N, C-alpha and C positions, 0 to 999 in steps of 0.2 A: 289593108294591113301594111305595116312597115315591112319592106322587103328584107331588112337586116335583122330585126328582132322578132318578126312575125306576129306582133301584137297589134290588134285593132285598137284596143283601148289601153293606154299606158299613162302613167303619171307624168305629166309634162315637166315636173321638177326633176325627174330622173331621165327621161328620154328627150325632153325638149319638144318644140313644136313639130307637127307632122307637115312635111312638104310634099307636094305632088306636082310633077312637071315632066314632060317628055315620056309619059307612061311609066314613070318611076315614082315610088312612094317611100319616103324614109323619114325617120325622126332626126332632128338636127344632131343630137348627141350620139345617136347610133352611127351617123356618118363620121363624126370626129373621132370616135373611139374604136371603130372597126379596124382590125389588124390588116395591114398592107393595103389600105385604101387611102390614097394620097390626094390632097387638095391642090388644085391649080392656083397659080398666083392671081388669076383673074376670077374674083368671086361672082362675076356676072355670067359665067358659063355654067351650064348644067345646074345642079342644085347647090347653090352657095360655093361653087368652085369644084364640086365633085362631078366628074363626067359620068353620064349614064352608063357608058360601056364599062367604066371602072367599077361602078356599083354592081352591075350584072356579074362581073368577074368575081367580086367579093362574095356575092351570093352563091355563085357556082363553087367557089373554094369552100365556103361554109357548109355546103351540102354534105361534105365529108366529115365535118366536125360535130361531135355530140356535146351538148351543154352539160356541164358538170352538175348543175343544180336540177334541171328538169329532165335531163336524159334525152331530149329531142334533138334531131339534127338541125343544122343551120346556125350554129353558134359562130358569131363573127368576131368575138373579142377574146384574144389570147391573154392569159395571165402573164404579167411582166415580171413576176417573182422569179429569181434565178432557179433553175432546175424544176420549174413547175410547167407542166404541159396541159393544164386545164383550159378549157374554152367555155365561153358563156354567151348567152343572149344578154343584152344590157339590163332589161328588167329583172332577169334571174340573178344577175351578179349581186345586186343589193340583197335579194332574198337569201343568197348564199353567204352573206357576211363579207363580201368583197368591198374594197375601197376603189372607187372609180375616180380618176383625176384626169383632167385635160388641162395642160398648161400651154397656152399659145406662145408663139415666138415673142421674145422680149422686145 
C-alpha cells in the first residue's frame, strides 16, 4: 500500500504510478501533493527526489490528521483554501469534490 494515501489499489489517473524503493512505497501524485513534503533538486535520490526519511516524517505527521472524507487517520494533504483546516488522503479528495492541482516550477 502507498504509505501516504494507504490505498493498495488506486486509480493511476488520480494517484499516479506506485513507486517502491528503499522500503518505501508511494504513489507519484501522493508524493507531490503531500503537505510539507519537499522534493530535492536531484530527482535521482530517494523516490523521484523525495527522501525516505522525509516521507516517513510526513507519514508520522499525518497519523495525527483525520481525512475529512473517510474519517480515517493518516491524511497527508491539507486544503489550501484560506481558513480551511480540512485534511485528505489523495483518493478521498476527489470523492469529496476537492480539486487537486500540482503546478511545477515554471
